ROZADO-727179 format. One record per residue (C-alpha): residue number from 0; x, y, z. Coordinates in pm, 1 decimal. Example, Ala and Ser with C-alpha at 12.3 -4.5 7.8 and 13.67 -1.06 7.14 Angstrom:
// ROZADO-727179
(atom 0,(1230.0,-450.0,780.0))
(atom 1,(1367.0,-106.0,714.0))
// end
This chain:
// ROZADO-727179
(atom 0,(1327.6,911.7,1354.4))
(atom 1,(1637.4,1121.1,1407.7))
(atom 2,(1902.2,912.0,1571.3))
(atom 3,(2236.9,978.2,1725.1))
(atom 4,(2529.7,865.9,1521.4))
(atom 5,(2819.7,763.5,1732.6))
(atom 6,(3160.8,828.6,1583.1))
(atom 7,(3483.1,706.7,1736.2))
(atom 8,(3726.3,990.4,1682.2))
(atom 9,(4027.3,817.1,1827.7))
(atom 10,(4131.1,485.9,1975.3))
(atom 11,(4386.5,427.1,2242.8))
(atom 12,(4654.0,227.0,2061.8))
(atom 13,(4758.5,42.9,2376.6))
(atom 14,(4404.8,-46.0,2477.1))
(atom 15,(4320.4,-169.8,2127.2))
(atom 16,(4632.1,-386.5,2121.0))
(atom 17,(4573.4,-537.9,2461.4))
(atom 18,(4202.4,-602.9,2421.5))
(atom 19,(4094.6,-624.4,2056.5))
(atom 20,(3786.0,-834.2,2132.7))
(atom 21,(3646.3,-569.4,2365.6))
(atom 22,(3717.0,-296.5,2110.4))
(atom 23,(3538.0,-485.3,1834.8))
(atom 24,(3230.5,-533.0,2050.1))
(atom 25,(3222.7,-165.1,2139.2))
(atom 26,(3239.8,-66.8,1772.4))
(atom 27,(2947.9,-296.2,1684.0))
(atom 28,(2736.0,-158.2,1965.2))
(atom 29,(2802.6,197.6,1858.0))
(atom 30,(2688.0,122.4,1504.1))
(atom 31,(2355.7,-25.0,1614.9))
(atom 32,(2071.5,199.6,1504.6))
(atom 33,(1702.3,195.3,1411.6))
(atom 34,(1534.4,321.7,1091.8))
(atom 35,(1480.0,696.6,1070.0))
(atom 36,(1103.5,662.9,1037.5))
(atom 37,(1059.0,500.2,1379.9))
(atom 38,(912.5,729.3,1649.6))
(atom 39,(1171.1,860.9,1895.2))
(atom 40,(1067.9,630.3,2180.5))
(atom 41,(1162.5,321.7,1976.8))
(atom 42,(1531.5,308.5,2054.0))
(atom 43,(1747.6,0.2,2006.7))
(atom 44,(1715.0,-80.0,2376.8))
(atom 45,(1338.5,-30.2,2388.8))
(atom 46,(1285.4,-255.8,2088.2))
(atom 47,(1494.3,-526.4,2255.4))
(atom 48,(1269.9,-498.0,2561.4))
(atom 49,(943.7,-539.6,2366.6))
(atom 50,(1065.0,-810.7,2128.7))
(atom 51,(972.4,-1104.4,2358.5))
(atom 52,(610.2,-982.9,2357.2))
(atom 53,(583.0,-978.7,1979.0))
(atom 54,(836.3,-1229.0,1843.8))
(atom 55,(576.1,-1502.8,1788.4))
(atom 56,(396.8,-1299.9,1520.1))
(atom 57,(693.9,-1304.2,1283.2))
(atom 58,(1054.2,-1206.6,1225.4))
(atom 59,(1020.3,-846.3,1105.9))
(atom 60,(1103.9,-592.1,1375.0))
(atom 61,(888.0,-323.1,1216.2))
(atom 62,(578.3,-527.9,1302.8))
(atom 63,(681.3,-528.1,1670.0))
(atom 64,(700.3,-149.1,1661.6))
(atom 65,(370.0,-119.0,1474.4))
(atom 66,(186.9,-346.2,1719.1))
(atom 67,(335.8,-165.5,2015.4))
(atom 68,(209.8,164.5,1875.0))
(atom 69,(-146.0,29.3,1896.1))
(atom 70,(-132.4,25.1,2277.0))
(atom 71,(-382.6,268.7,2423.2))
(atom 72,(-558.5,330.2,2091.0))
(atom 73,(-881.3,197.7,1941.9))
(atom 74,(-656.9,-66.0,1785.3))
(atom 75,(-589.6,-230.5,2121.8))
(atom 76,(-847.8,-498.5,2034.7))
(atom 77,(-662.4,-574.0,1711.1))
(atom 78,(-326.9,-584.1,1889.6))
(atom 79,(-459.1,-838.8,2138.0))
(atom 80,(-617.3,-1038.0,1855.1))
(atom 81,(-283.9,-1059.7,1675.1))
(atom 82,(-113.0,-1170.0,1995.0))
(atom 83,(-352.5,-1464.2,2024.7))
(atom 84,(-685.8,-1342.8,2157.1))
(atom 85,(-868.6,-1448.8,1841.7))
(atom 86,(-1079.3,-1734.0,1706.5))
(atom 87,(-770.9,-1951.4,1651.3))
(atom 88,(-635.1,-1892.8,2004.9))
(atom 89,(-284.3,-1853.3,1866.6))
(atom 90,(-73.6,-1555.9,1749.3))
(atom 91,(-141.8,-1434.2,1397.2))
(atom 92,(160.8,-1472.9,1170.2))
(atom 93,(254.6,-1151.2,988.1))
(atom 94,(490.4,-1126.8,694.3))
(atom 95,(569.4,-929.2,383.0))
(atom 96,(461.8,-1139.6,85.8))
(atom 97,(411.3,-1102.9,-287.1))
(atom 98,(32.4,-1130.7,-289.0))
(atom 99,(31.2,-1212.1,-658.8))
(atom 100,(177.4,-1551.0,-568.4))
(atom 101,(-151.2,-1634.3,-396.8))
(atom 102,(-368.9,-1500.3,-674.8))
(atom 103,(-283.0,-1259.8,-955.4))
(atom 104,(-593.0,-1059.3,-863.7))
(atom 105,(-430.8,-977.8,-527.5))
(atom 106,(-103.5,-842.1,-666.3))
(atom 107,(-192.4,-477.9,-602.4))
(atom 108,(-361.6,-529.9,-266.1))
(atom 109,(-198.6,-355.7,29.1))
(atom 110,(-262.2,-647.9,262.6))
(atom 111,(-453.6,-970.1,292.8))
(atom 112,(-594.3,-1163.9,585.7))
(atom 113,(-559.3,-1538.0,531.9))
(atom 114,(-651.1,-1858.0,709.6))
(atom 115,(-478.6,-2193.0,653.5))
(atom 116,(-607.4,-2470.1,872.7))
(atom 117,(-622.8,-2322.5,1220.9))
(atom 118,(-349.5,-2065.4,1157.6))
(atom 119,(-432.1,-1702.6,1078.2))
(atom 120,(-197.7,-1492.4,866.0))
(atom 121,(-168.2,-1128.1,766.3))
(atom 122,(29.3,-1078.8,446.9))
(atom 123,(154.5,-728.3,369.2))
(atom 124,(254.6,-616.6,21.0))
(atom 125,(638.9,-586.1,12.1))
(atom 126,(611.9,-235.0,-133.0))
(atom 127,(527.4,-124.4,220.5))
(atom 128,(848.9,-252.3,380.4))
(atom 129,(971.8,105.4,422.8))
(atom 130,(637.5,249.1,534.4))
(atom 131,(621.1,432.6,866.6))
(atom 132,(535.5,176.0,1135.6))
(atom 133,(239.5,393.3,1236.6))
(atom 134,(81.6,340.6,894.2))
(atom 135,(141.8,-33.6,925.5))
(atom 136,(-18.3,-20.7,1270.6))
(atom 137,(-337.6,121.7,1121.3))
(atom 138,(-334.3,-139.1,843.8))
(atom 139,(-284.5,-422.1,1094.7))
(atom 140,(-575.3,-294.3,1304.1))
(atom 141,(-793.5,-355.0,997.6))
(atom 142,(-659.5,-696.1,897.4))
(atom 143,(-673.1,-836.5,1251.0))
(atom 144,(-1053.2,-820.5,1236.5))
(atom 145,(-1064.7,-1085.3,962.5))
(atom 146,(-1042.7,-1406.1,1164.6))
(atom 147,(-1234.7,-1663.2,963.2))
(atom 148,(-1314.5,-1764.0,606.1))
(atom 149,(-1622.6,-1542.4,593.4))
(atom 150,(-1637.3,-1180.1,488.0))
(atom 151,(-1906.5,-923.8,417.2))
(atom 152,(-1980.4,-561.1,341.4))
(atom 153,(-2050.1,-507.1,711.5))
(atom 154,(-1717.3,-663.3,812.3))
(atom 155,(-1517.5,-460.1,562.1))
(atom 156,(-1699.7,-143.4,665.5))
(atom 157,(-1610.4,-208.6,1028.5))
(atom 158,(-1248.5,-292.8,941.6))
(atom 159,(-1197.9,15.8,722.1))
(atom 160,(-1353.2,234.9,990.4))
(atom 161,(-1125.1,83.4,1254.1))
(atom 162,(-826.4,157.0,1033.0))
(atom 163,(-933.6,518.6,984.1))
(atom 164,(-997.8,564.6,1353.9))
(atom 165,(-660.8,420.7,1453.1))
(atom 166,(-473.2,628.5,1195.8))
(atom 167,(-646.0,942.0,1327.0))
(atom 168,(-509.2,858.5,1672.7))
(atom 169,(-164.9,757.8,1547.9))
(atom 170,(-97.1,1089.0,1372.9))
(atom 171,(-184.6,1272.2,1693.5))
(atom 172,(36.5,1052.2,1910.2))
(atom 173,(318.4,1014.2,1657.2))
(atom 174,(293.2,1299.4,1403.9))
(atom 175,(617.3,1188.4,1237.5))
(atom 176,(419.9,891.0,1102.0))
(atom 177,(242.2,1118.9,854.1))
(atom 178,(507.1,1087.6,583.4))
(atom 179,(302.7,1164.8,274.8))
(atom 180,(575.7,1044.7,41.6))
(atom 181,(477.0,686.0,117.3))
(atom 182,(175.6,532.2,-64.5))
(atom 183,(49.3,357.0,249.2))
(atom 184,(29.5,693.0,425.6))
(atom 185,(-173.0,828.4,133.7))
(atom 186,(-414.5,538.7,177.0))
(atom 187,(-448.8,613.4,547.7))
(atom 188,(-502.5,984.4,491.8))
(atom 189,(-775.0,910.8,236.2))
(atom 190,(-957.2,699.4,494.2))
(atom 191,(-903.2,962.2,761.3))
(atom 192,(-1068.2,1226.3,541.4))
(atom 193,(-1370.7,1001.9,483.1))
(atom 194,(-1389.7,934.7,857.2))
(atom 195,(-1375.6,1304.1,943.5))
(atom 196,(-1617.3,1398.0,667.3))
(atom 197,(-1868.9,1157.0,819.0))
(atom 198,(-1825.1,1326.0,1157.1))
(atom 199,(-1610.8,1036.4,1281.2))
(atom 200,(-1860.4,773.0,1170.7))
(atom 201,(-1864.1,507.8,898.0))
(atom 202,(-2107.6,706.0,680.0))
(atom 203,(-1877.7,771.6,384.2))
(atom 204,(-1651.4,473.6,442.9))
(atom 205,(-1955.2,246.1,407.4))
(atom 206,(-2042.7,408.7,74.0))
(atom 207,(-1685.0,357.9,-45.1))
(atom 208,(-1685.1,-8.5,55.4))
(atom 209,(-2019.8,-70.7,-112.3))
(atom 210,(-1894.5,81.5,-439.2))
(atom 211,(-1566.0,-113.1,-435.7))
(atom 212,(-1551.7,-359.3,-727.0))
(atom 213,(-1347.7,-601.0,-516.4))
(atom 214,(-1636.5,-638.1,-273.3))
(atom 215,(-1922.6,-659.6,-522.6))
(atom 216,(-1987.1,-1029.4,-457.3))
(atom 217,(-1972.1,-1008.6,-78.3))
(atom 218,(-2287.2,-1074.0,128.0))
(atom 219,(-2425.4,-792.8,338.9))
(atom 220,(-2327.4,-952.1,670.7))
(atom 221,(-2103.2,-1224.1,814.7))
(atom 222,(-2064.2,-1392.9,1157.2))
(atom 223,(-1991.9,-1126.0,1417.2))
(atom 224,(-2076.2,-845.2,1174.5))
(atom 225,(-2452.9,-855.1,1141.2))
(atom 226,(-2512.9,-480.7,1123.8))
(atom 227,(-2401.8,-211.9,882.8))
// end
């Protein structure tokens, strides 16, 4: 996002002397900015306004922006699931985490849905900390569908298709999200192409999931995902 940079060209010497506390506060406020890759609507003030809605999911502001970007898209279900409308009946905790610490086989994963006791988690690979929030929004729409310890080809097919569908909407609503320099955006664009090639169906995404070595031991279906 392009943001306005406020520069104080001059200070009134008398005013600064008489009220240094006020001057210091003004300087701090003027320096407050948001990352350049946030969509224009996500100003400092707007983010402060939405923070109470999303603060229970974690401490990273970029997740608040990403979840907010899901409003009005096919990812609305996932957004509500993360906020607590899920099988655990509590907000999903989201954080950047070295996935190799869980299992070395996960070290190159982009994200991982996890359940510990009654708490659901979504762990995102730290290499995506500087990804456009729109790309993270699409990724979260996928991971929010994994709400129990079961998984299947049908579930992954549905989740990958959701991700592709949401990304297709995101790039229309927030075209600045399509920053192809970032690897997560490349992932999303690959899915988008498969989605479009299948005439906006799961036809080619399903074939990709079924040929994925990481899913070779998964059953065909799982609870809630009985159909391919």
